[in-house]
C-alpha positions as CSV (number, residue, x, y, z in Angstrom):
1,M,2.2,-15.9,-23.1
2,R,5.4,-13.3,-22.6
3,Y,5.8,-12.5,-19.6
4,L,7.3,-9.2,-17.9
5,K,10.1,-7.9,-16.9
6,D,11.2,-7.5,-13.5
7,E,11.2,-3.9,-13.3
8,E,7.6,-4.3,-15.2
9,L,6.4,-6.8,-12.3
10,Q,7.8,-5.1,-9.4
11,I,5.8,-1.8,-10.3
12,A,3.0,-3.4,-10.9
13,T,2.7,-5.4,-7.6
14,R,4.4,-2.4,-5.8
15,Y,1.1,-0.4,-7.0
16,L,-1.1,-3.0,-6.0
17,F,0.3,-3.6,-2.9
18,L,0.3,-0.2,-2.3
19,S,-3.4,0.3,-2.9
20,M,-4.8,-2.8,-0.4
21,A,-2.2,-0.6,2.1
22,I,-4.2,2.5,1.5
23,V,-7.1,0.8,1.7
24,V,-6.2,-0.9,5.0
25,I,-5.3,2.6,6.1
26,K,-8.3,4.1,5.5
27,Q,-10.7,1.4,7.2
28,D,-8.0,2.0,10.4
29,I,-8.7,5.8,10.4
30,S,-12.5,5.2,10.7
31,L,-11.9,2.6,13.7
32,V,-10.2,4.8,14.9
33,Q,-12.6,8.1,14.8
34,G,-15.6,5.9,16.1
35,G,-14.4,4.0,18.5
36,P,-13.4,4.5,21.8
37,F,-9.8,6.1,22.3
38,K,-9.4,9.0,24.5
39,I,-7.6,11.0,22.7
40,K,-7.7,10.4,18.4
41,E,-6.1,13.2,16.9
42,P,-2.3,11.7,17.3
43,Y,-3.5,8.8,15.3
44,V,-5.5,10.2,12.6
45,E,-2.9,12.3,11.9
46,L,-0.3,10.0,11.7
47,L,-2.5,7.3,9.9
48,E,-3.4,10.4,7.9
49,K,0.4,11.1,7.1
50,M,0.7,7.4,6.3
51,V,-2.1,7.8,3.9
52,N,-0.5,11.0,2.0
53,E,2.5,9.2,1.6
54,A,1.0,6.5,-0.1
55,V,-0.8,8.6,-2.6
56,K,2.0,10.2,-3.0
57,E,4.0,7.0,-4.2
58,R,0.8,5.6,-6.2
59,R,0.2,9.3,-8.1
60,E,4.0,8.0,-9.3
61,L,3.3,4.3,-10.1
62,R,0.2,5.3,-12.0
63,R,2.5,7.8,-14.0
64,I,5.0,5.2,-14.9
65,M,2.4,2.5,-15.5
66,A,0.7,4.6,-17.9
67,E,4.4,5.4,-19.8
68,Q,4.9,2.2,-20.2
69,H,1.1,0.6,-20.5
70,I,1.2,-1.6,-17.5
71,Q,-2.0,-2.9,-16.0
72,V,-3.3,-4.4,-13.6
73,I,-6.4,-6.8,-13.3
74,R,-7.8,-8.6,-10.3
75,L,-9.1,-12.2,-11.7
76,N,-10.3,-13.8,-9.4
77,K,-10.0,-14.7,-5.4
78,N,-10.7,-18.0,-2.9
79,D,-10.1,-18.5,0.6
80,S,-6.2,-19.2,0.4
81,F,-5.2,-17.5,-3.4
82,T,-6.2,-14.1,-5.4
83,S,-5.1,-13.6,-8.8
84,F,-3.8,-11.1,-10.7
85,L,-3.1,-10.5,-14.3
86,F,-0.3,-8.0,-15.1
87,Q,-0.1,-7.1,-18.3
88,C,2.6,-4.7,-20.0
89,Q,2.5,-3.8,-24.5
90,G,0.7,-7.0,-25.5
91,R,2.7,-9.4,-22.4
92,Q,1.0,-10.9,-19.6
93,Q,2.2,-12.8,-16.7
94,K,-1.3,-14.7,-14.5
95,Q,0.5,-14.1,-10.9
96,N,-1.0,-16.3,-7.9
97,F,-0.8,-15.1,-4.3
98,F,-1.3,-16.1,-1.1
99,N,-3.3,-14.5,0.9
100,P,-1.4,-14.4,3.7
101,S,1.4,-13.5,1.5
102,I,-0.9,-10.6,0.7
103,R,-1.2,-9.9,4.5
104,K,2.3,-9.9,4.6
105,K,3.2,-7.4,2.0
106,V,0.8,-4.9,2.8
107,E,1.9,-4.8,6.4
108,A,5.5,-4.4,5.2
109,I,4.2,-1.3,3.6
110,I,2.6,-0.2,6.1
111,Q,5.4,-0.6,8.5
112,E,7.2,2.0,5.7
113,L,4.8,4.1,5.9
114,I,5.0,4.2,9.5
115,V,8.5,5.8,9.6
116,M,8.0,8.1,6.6
117,A,5.1,9.1,8.2
118,L,7.0,10.0,12.3
119,P,9.0,12.9,12.3
120,P,12.8,12.4,13.0
121,S,13.1,10.8,16.3
122,Q,13.9,14.2,19.0
123,P,16.0,13.6,22.7
124,F,12.6,14.2,25.3
125,A,12.2,17.4,26.7
126,A,11.0,18.1,29.7
127,V,7.2,19.7,29.2
128,N,6.7,22.1,31.6
129,I,2.5,21.4,33.4
């Protein structure tokens, strides 16, 4: 089995974990909308901006993957590990990920998306009420 180059593997894994982050954020949107929040709009707006940023990046990754003929295939999942097969131009690499490690990687991507979705910091301005 010939292995993928580091760059190809980075693209494929970023696509994989970014896709997982999108699913998680969309679930969070549903939970906030249906939850007991008094004021939901700011949270939903932030989460939707995060999804938009993630979808934009994933679209670009998908384009790159199509050009380079990179595919990601989920093989199996159990309580501890999830296995994926990465393919690129006849080369393959099977990768097992520890499920808590997947969670940490998705969490890191979500934190990146929060930073991208938030407006730049502005000094606090008094509001006349």
